[in-house]
C-alpha positions in Angstrom: 117.3 125.2 74.6 117.9 122.0 76.2 115.2 119.3 76.2 113.9 117.7 79.4 114.3 114.1 79.3 111.0 113.7 81.6 108.8 115.6 78.7 108.5 112.7 76.2 107.3 110.4 78.8 104.4 112.8 80.0 102.1 111.9 76.9 102.7 108.1 77.8 102.0 108.8 81.4 98.8 110.9 80.8 97.2 108.2 78.3 98.0 105.5 80.9 96.8 107.4 83.8 93.5 108.4 81.8 92.8 104.7 81.3 93.5 103.8 84.7 91.3 106.4 85.9 88.2 105.4 84.2 88.8 101.5 84.7 89.4 101.9 88.4 89.0 105.4 89.8 91.3 106.5 92.2 90.0 107.4 95.4 90.1 108.8 98.9 94.1 107.6 99.2 94.5 106.7 102.9 93.2 105.9 106.4 94.9 107.4 109.4 94.2 105.7 112.5 95.6 106.7 115.9 96.3 104.2 118.6 96.4 106.4 121.9 98.3 105.8 124.9 96.0 104.4 127.7 97.6 105.3 131.3 96.8 101.7 133.0 98.8 99.5 135.4 98.7 96.7 132.9 98.8 97.6 129.3 98.3 95.5 126.3 98.5 96.6 122.5 95.3 96.4 121.1 94.1 93.9 118.4 92.8 96.2 115.7 91.0 95.7 112.4 89.8 98.1 109.5 87.3 97.1 106.8 85.1 99.6 104.4 81.6 98.6 103.4 79.2 100.3 101.0 76.9 102.7 102.9 74.0 101.2 101.3 75.1 97.7 102.5 76.8 95.0 101.3 79.9 92.8 101.4 82.6 94.2 103.7 86.2 94.5 102.6 89.2 94.1 105.3 92.0 96.7 104.8 93.8 95.7 107.7 94.0 93.4 110.9 96.8 94.1 113.5 97.1 91.0 116.0 99.8 89.0 117.6 100.4 86.9 114.2 103.6 85.5 115.8 102.0 83.8 118.7 101.8 80.1 118.2 101.2 76.9 120.5 97.8 76.0 122.0 96.6 79.6 122.2 97.6 81.2 119.0 97.1 84.9 118.4 94.3 84.3 116.3 92.4 82.7 119.1 91.2 86.3 120.3 90.6 87.7 116.9 86.7 87.1 117.9 87.1 89.7 120.5 87.0 92.3 117.5 83.2 91.1 117.3 81.8 93.3 114.5 84.9 92.7 112.1 84.6 88.9 112.9 81.0 88.8 112.1 81.2 90.8 108.8 84.0 88.6 107.4 86.9 88.2 109.8 86.0 84.5 110.7 86.2 83.4 107.1 89.4 85.4 106.3 92.3 82.9 106.2 95.2 84.5 108.5 97.6 85.4 108.2 96.3 87.4 105.1 99.4 88.9 102.7 99.1 92.5 102.6 96.5 93.1 105.4 98.0 91.2 108.6 100.4 93.0 110.8 101.5 93.1 114.5 99.9 94.8 117.0 100.9 98.6 117.2 102.3 100.6 119.8 100.6 103.9 120.6 100.8 106.3 117.5 99.4 107.2 114.2 99.6 104.7 111.3 98.7 105.2 107.7 97.1 102.4 105.4 96.2 102.7 101.8 92.7 102.4 100.5 92.4 100.3 97.5 92.4 102.0 94.4 90.0 99.7 92.9 86.8 100.9 95.1 84.4 101.9 92.6 83.0 105.7 93.1 80.2 105.8 95.7 79.4 106.3 99.4 81.3 104.0 101.8 81.7 103.8 105.5 85.3 102.8 107.1 85.0 100.9 110.2 88.0 100.4 112.8 87.6 98.4 115.7 89.8 97.6 118.5 89.9 95.3 121.4 92.6 95.1 124.1 93.4 92.2 126.6 92.4 93.6 130.3 90.9 96.7 128.5 87.9 97.5 126.5 86.6 97.3 122.9 85.7 100.3 120.4 84.3 100.6 117.1 84.5 104.0 115.1 82.5 104.6 111.7 83.6 107.3 109.4 81.5 107.8 106.2 83.4 108.8 103.1 82.8 109.1 99.5 85.5 107.7 96.7 85.9 110.5 94.5 84.5 113.0 96.9 85.0 113.8 100.4 86.8 112.0 103.1 85.9 112.2 106.8 87.0 111.9 110.6 85.9 110.4 113.8 87.5 109.9 117.0 87.1 107.2 120.0 87.1 107.6 123.5 89.4 105.0 125.0 90.9 102.5 122.7 90.9 104.3 119.3 92.2 107.8 118.8 91.2 109.9 115.7 90.5 107.9 112.6 90.7 110.0 109.2 89.8 109.1 105.7 91.7 111.5 103.2 
């Protein structure tokens, strides 16, 4: 009988995982955001921000913000972030941008997946995703979910498609 080289590592991995799970519970793993194709004469990619906040209220934690971060000059891309009104008031205005690991370019229509931080304590949260588009509309989608429990899903009407927490 030959011995697998992987088996000796399993006890170490299992011990490490047990410590990690008790210290920082693993989660609801990811968020999938769909940016729909909007049929209009003048289409601009939307600015989109996503954050989580405790269901009972509390501080918001930004997960991602997609905007024109390469635009410089008299009117930099950050100028229009305030159009993401709810996110801006919840903490966007105090965030130093570009934020490493959070900031990214605007996205073309399609579905995008972003990880939820593994260090969120167990409990009930609300994921909020907000989109605003030049010469377009603004939309906010909320998805309740539980870390260590169930995910959720909700859909926007125009600027956002389906938003899912798994």
